[in-house]
VMD Tcl script that draws the C-alpha trace (Angstrom):
set ca {
  {6.27 -197.57 205.13}
  {6.34 -201.19 203.91}
  {5.01 -200.12 200.49}
  {8.24 -198.13 200.07}
  {10.23 -201.36 199.86}
  {10.22 -203.96 197.07}
  {7.60 -206.70 197.07}
  {8.62 -210.32 197.62}
  {12.16 -209.42 198.73}
  {13.09 -210.44 202.25}
  {14.68 -207.75 204.41}
  {18.07 -209.51 204.49}
  {17.99 -209.84 200.68}
  {17.28 -206.20 199.82}
  {20.92 -205.10 199.68}
  {21.71 -207.81 197.12}
  {18.60 -206.92 195.14}
  {19.43 -203.19 195.00}
  {23.07 -203.91 194.13}
  {22.07 -206.23 191.28}
  {19.54 -203.68 190.03}
  {22.30 -201.07 189.99}
  {24.77 -203.45 188.29}
  {22.19 -204.33 185.64}
  {21.80 -200.65 184.67}
  {25.33 -199.50 185.52}
  {26.52 -198.54 182.04}
  {23.29 -196.70 181.25}
  {23.45 -195.03 184.67}
  {26.95 -193.66 184.00}
  {25.94 -192.16 180.67}
  {22.76 -190.71 182.14}
  {24.83 -188.83 184.74}
  {27.26 -187.60 182.09}
  {24.56 -186.47 179.67}
  {22.47 -184.78 182.37}
  {25.52 -182.84 183.56}
  {26.50 -181.83 180.04}
  {22.94 -180.75 179.30}
  {23.34 -178.15 182.05}
  {26.13 -176.60 179.97}
  {23.90 -176.42 176.87}
  {21.54 -174.09 178.73}
  {24.26 -171.47 178.41}
  {23.11 -170.97 174.82}
  {19.57 -170.38 176.10}
  {21.02 -167.75 178.43}
  {22.63 -166.07 175.44}
  {19.26 -166.02 173.66}
  {17.59 -164.40 176.66}
  {20.34 -161.76 176.99}
  {20.56 -161.25 173.22}
  {24.35 -161.41 173.54}
  {27.16 -163.54 174.96}
  {26.01 -164.26 178.51}
  {29.34 -163.87 180.29}
  {27.45 -163.64 183.64}
  {26.39 -167.32 183.46}
  {29.62 -168.86 182.14}
  {30.80 -169.95 185.60}
  {27.36 -171.11 186.85}
  {26.81 -173.22 183.74}
  {30.29 -174.70 183.28}
  {31.31 -175.25 186.89}
  {29.27 -178.47 186.90}
  {32.21 -180.10 185.09}
  {34.12 -180.16 188.39}
  {31.69 -182.35 190.39}
  {31.12 -184.46 187.25}
  {34.85 -185.21 187.04}
  {34.90 -186.09 190.76}
  {31.89 -188.39 190.25}
  {33.56 -190.24 187.36}
  {36.61 -190.91 189.54}
  {34.42 -191.94 192.48}
  {32.31 -194.42 190.52}
  {35.43 -196.11 189.17}
  {36.67 -196.77 192.71}
  {33.44 -197.37 194.63}
  {31.19 -200.12 193.27}
  {28.38 -200.15 195.84}
  {25.05 -198.80 194.68}
  {24.26 -196.52 197.64}
  {27.21 -194.14 197.34}
  {26.91 -193.90 193.55}
  {23.17 -193.24 193.66}
  {23.42 -190.55 196.36}
  {26.36 -188.90 194.57}
  {24.49 -188.88 191.23}
  {21.40 -187.28 192.77}
  {23.53 -184.70 194.56}
  {25.14 -183.94 191.20}
  {21.67 -183.43 189.76}
  {20.85 -181.05 192.61}
  {24.13 -179.22 191.95}
  {22.96 -178.80 188.35}
  {19.71 -177.40 189.67}
  {21.51 -174.89 191.89}
  {23.74 -173.93 188.97}
  {20.53 -173.17 187.06}
  {19.23 -171.13 190.02}
  {22.56 -169.28 190.12}
  {22.21 -168.51 186.41}
  {18.55 -167.42 186.80}
  {19.73 -164.80 189.30}
  {21.49 -162.99 186.44}
  {18.79 -163.40 183.77}
  {16.75 -160.34 182.77}
  {13.77 -162.62 182.03}
  {13.14 -165.39 184.56}
  {9.86 -166.56 183.06}
  {11.49 -169.60 181.38}
  {12.71 -171.07 184.67}
  {9.63 -173.27 185.08}
  {10.35 -175.04 181.77}
  {13.90 -175.71 182.94}
  {12.72 -177.16 186.24}
  {10.17 -179.37 184.46}
  {12.92 -180.71 182.19}
  {15.04 -181.55 185.26}
  {12.29 -183.85 186.53}
  {12.97 -186.19 183.62}
  {16.60 -186.24 184.67}
  {15.47 -187.54 188.05}
  {13.37 -190.14 186.23}
  {16.40 -191.35 184.28}
  {18.47 -191.67 187.47}
  {15.63 -193.45 189.27}
  {15.70 -196.41 186.89}
  {18.94 -197.57 188.53}
  {18.01 -196.53 192.05}
  {16.07 -198.10 194.93}
  {12.54 -196.72 194.80}
  {12.62 -195.38 198.35}
  {15.94 -193.61 197.76}
  {15.00 -192.09 194.40}
  {11.71 -190.78 195.85}
  {13.40 -189.10 198.82}
  {16.26 -187.60 196.79}
  {13.94 -186.44 194.02}
  {11.63 -184.73 196.56}
  {14.55 -182.51 197.63}
  {13.97 -180.66 194.36}
  {11.00 -178.91 195.94}
  {13.13 -177.87 198.92}
  {15.50 -176.28 196.40}
  {12.58 -174.40 194.85}
  {11.20 -173.09 198.15}
  {14.64 -171.96 199.35}
  {15.58 -170.28 196.06}
  {12.20 -168.54 195.83}
  {13.10 -166.56 198.96}
  {15.64 -164.57 196.93}
  {14.74 -165.26 193.26}
  {11.03 -164.48 193.73}
  {9.83 -166.47 190.74}
  {7.11 -164.63 188.87}
  {4.86 -167.69 188.63}
  {5.99 -169.79 191.58}
  {2.51 -171.28 192.04}
  {2.60 -172.53 188.43}
  {6.02 -174.09 188.96}
  {4.57 -176.10 191.87}
  {1.24 -177.04 190.28}
  {3.02 -178.23 187.13}
  {5.85 -179.91 188.98}
  {3.98 -181.88 191.64}
  {1.88 -184.02 189.24}
  {4.99 -184.85 187.23}
  {6.81 -185.81 190.45}
  {3.89 -188.06 191.45}
  {3.79 -189.65 187.99}
  {7.54 -190.30 188.02}
  {7.49 -191.90 191.47}
  {4.59 -194.18 190.50}
  {6.33 -195.16 187.26}
  {9.56 -195.97 189.11}
  {7.59 -198.13 191.56}
  {6.09 -200.09 188.65}
  {9.52 -200.48 187.03}
  {11.05 -201.70 190.30}
  {8.28 -204.27 190.75}
  {8.88 -205.49 187.19}
  {12.59 -205.80 187.89}
  {11.76 -207.86 190.99}
  {10.12 -210.45 188.72}
  {13.32 -210.56 186.63}
  {15.46 -210.81 189.76}
  {13.41 -213.63 191.30}
  {13.34 -215.62 188.05}
  {17.11 -215.26 187.68}
  {17.60 -216.30 191.31}
  {15.53 -219.44 190.75}
  {17.57 -220.31 187.66}
  {20.83 -219.86 189.57}
  {19.44 -221.97 192.39}
  {18.53 -224.74 189.97}
  {21.84 -224.59 188.14}
  {23.96 -224.92 191.30}
  {21.80 -227.31 193.31}
  {20.73 -230.90 192.88}
  {16.96 -230.85 192.35}
  {16.28 -234.01 194.37}
  {18.39 -233.50 197.49}
  {18.84 -229.71 197.53}
  {22.62 -229.98 198.10}
  {25.06 -228.49 195.61}
  {25.58 -230.07 192.21}
  {28.96 -230.26 190.47}
  {28.13 -226.93 188.80}
  {29.07 -225.17 192.06}
  {32.69 -225.90 191.17}
  {32.44 -223.03 188.68}
  {32.07 -220.70 191.67}
  {34.51 -222.24 194.14}
  {37.44 -222.87 191.79}
  {40.01 -220.20 191.06}
  {39.36 -218.93 187.49}
  {41.25 -220.94 184.89}
  {42.56 -223.50 187.43}
  {41.53 -226.69 189.21}
  {42.38 -225.17 192.61}
  {39.70 -224.56 195.22}
  {39.26 -220.91 196.10}
  {39.59 -221.44 199.85}
  {42.58 -219.17 200.40}
  {41.38 -218.08 203.84}
  {41.01 -221.66 205.07}
  {44.06 -223.06 206.85}
  {43.17 -226.69 206.19}
  {40.62 -228.25 203.84}
  {39.47 -231.85 204.02}
  {37.56 -233.86 201.43}
  {34.98 -236.40 202.61}
  {33.60 -238.83 200.03}
  {30.44 -240.60 201.21}
  {28.87 -243.57 199.43}
  {25.61 -245.32 200.39}
  {26.22 -249.04 200.92}
  {24.31 -251.44 198.67}
  {22.25 -248.63 197.20}
  {21.42 -250.67 194.09}
  {19.76 -253.26 196.31}
  {17.61 -250.52 197.88}
  {16.33 -249.54 194.44}
  {15.84 -253.17 193.40}
  {14.08 -254.30 196.59}
  {12.16 -251.18 197.62}
  {11.83 -249.21 194.41}
  {13.33 -245.98 193.10}
  {10.97 -243.79 195.11}
  {12.41 -245.23 198.32}
  {15.88 -244.81 196.83}
  {15.15 -241.10 196.32}
  {14.00 -240.82 199.93}
  {17.27 -242.43 201.06}
  {19.28 -239.86 199.09}
  {17.28 -237.00 200.60}
  {17.71 -238.40 204.12}
  {21.46 -238.93 203.77}
  {22.07 -235.48 202.26}
  {20.03 -233.93 205.07}
  {22.09 -235.71 207.74}
  {25.32 -234.57 206.09}
  {24.13 -230.94 206.01}
  {23.14 -231.13 209.68}
  {26.72 -232.04 210.60}
  {28.70 -229.49 208.59}
  {29.12 -225.70 208.86}
  {27.53 -223.09 206.61}
  {30.96 -222.40 205.13}
  {31.39 -226.05 204.09}
  {30.16 -227.50 200.81}
  {28.20 -230.71 200.27}
  {27.92 -231.82 196.62}
  {26.02 -234.71 195.11}
  {28.94 -236.23 193.24}
  {27.31 -239.19 191.54}
  {24.24 -241.36 191.86}
  {24.69 -242.23 195.54}
  {27.97 -240.43 196.25}
  {28.38 -237.14 198.11}
  {31.53 -235.02 198.36}
  {32.03 -232.63 201.28}
  {34.67 -229.88 201.38}
  {35.39 -229.02 205.02}
  {37.09 -225.67 205.64}
  {39.27 -224.92 208.68}
  {38.92 -228.42 210.09}
  {41.51 -230.54 211.88}
  {42.15 -234.17 211.00}
  {40.33 -235.23 214.16}
  {37.26 -233.03 213.53}
  {37.03 -234.25 209.93}
  {37.00 -237.84 211.18}
  {34.46 -236.96 213.89}
  {32.11 -235.35 211.38}
  {32.30 -238.36 209.08}
  {31.70 -240.71 212.02}
  {28.73 -238.67 213.24}
  {27.16 -238.86 209.78}
  {27.82 -242.62 209.59}
  {26.21 -243.27 212.99}
  {23.23 -241.00 212.28}
  {22.53 -242.77 208.98}
  {22.87 -246.27 210.42}
  {20.63 -245.43 213.40}
  {17.98 -243.58 211.41}
  {14.50 -245.11 211.52}
  {12.88 -242.68 209.10}
  {12.59 -245.32 206.37}
  {11.50 -248.95 206.26}
  {14.88 -250.13 204.97}
  {18.11 -250.15 206.97}
  {20.79 -247.90 205.47}
  {24.52 -247.64 206.11}
  {27.15 -245.41 204.62}
  {30.91 -245.56 204.05}
  {33.33 -242.64 203.83}
  {36.85 -241.93 202.60}
  {38.74 -238.88 203.89}
  {41.72 -237.03 202.37}
  {43.31 -233.64 202.87}
  {43.25 -231.08 200.08}
  {46.79 -229.76 199.72}
  {46.16 -226.77 197.47}
  {46.82 -228.32 194.07}
  {44.36 -229.92 191.62}
  {41.27 -230.78 193.65}
  {40.92 -234.03 191.65}
  {43.95 -235.36 193.52}
  {42.19 -234.99 196.87}
  {39.04 -236.58 195.41}
  {41.10 -239.52 194.12}
  {42.80 -239.92 197.51}
  {39.41 -239.88 199.25}
  {38.10 -242.41 196.70}
  {40.98 -244.78 197.49}
  {40.21 -244.48 201.20}
  {36.53 -245.13 200.45}
  {37.50 -248.25 198.49}
  {39.35 -249.54 201.56}
  {36.24 -248.88 203.67}
  {34.20 -250.94 201.23}
  {36.81 -253.70 201.18}
  {36.92 -253.81 204.99}
  {33.22 -254.45 205.39}
  {31.42 -251.15 204.67}
  {29.63 -248.95 207.23}
  {32.99 -247.49 208.25}
  {35.34 -244.55 207.84}
  {38.82 -244.71 206.32}
  {41.37 -241.91 206.01}
  {44.17 -241.60 203.46}
  {47.49 -242.49 204.97}
}
mol new
graphics top color blue
foreach p $ca { graphics top sphere $p radius 0.5 }
foreach p [lrange $ca 0 end-1] q [lrange $ca 1 end] { graphics top cylinder $p $q radius 0.2 }
display resetview
């Protein structure tokens, strides 16, 4: 069953992929559902042609689809997840199909039913563009269950023709949707790489300053850490980094930056943020940390850096710590910078805390 799922997408990433695919086509998806439902109503005029008069028998079967359509439009305004909207839209399409079957029951000439069922297949195609391939295939296939059940009491005159015409179209639609989903995967992966590059420092892999666009409250300079009880800012600076570049070369300097950023990441939680702030400076936002644990983390990083033997040159690091109090984050950065300055003044390779 692996072929049912999208290529190149890890299992834990599929939900995000399907949601983004749905979001990308959301406006088109809404109009597709509306137009498909309204098209069911237009078949009333075909009924009138077949009867040769006003087809009062099929008024309710044709127009009742407006009720589930109205419910769907309310539902999709409230519920934003792809799965519920996709399933609801396909069920609405099947309701349209059963409304057609209901109408066929009254028609004096049922020979045109196969054309109507073929036209419905393209409705399933339109819905499938926004849907996960596996889900669209399964929900589309229910159409044939509808046909077999309804044939037990409608007794279509050319039921074999309905199937032999319908099955190749179903196969073609499912293959086309698979190709379209694979193409969208390429778009999704390219966009993901661009986002990754825009929010991460290319050398060290930690966040760049661009991540502030995501972690600041819109239109403010406040960090969006409302659920965190206490937030601490750690400002790390590599001691005598210019001398490393001058004496060992910039390639070694790059290795030092990678090593230091790696040690910092090893000592913080997944919910914390490490940013490359400047050339050799790193800012860390610690969430839900006490004063003591913030100092311990900074000290652990300092010791790990000073004791590291991964490189030929000896490296030390200094750190300033300040609490973020919920206002402009620059204030906490400035407080941490002042504490870092004291650490530098007092001999480097040490930790200082504001206040």
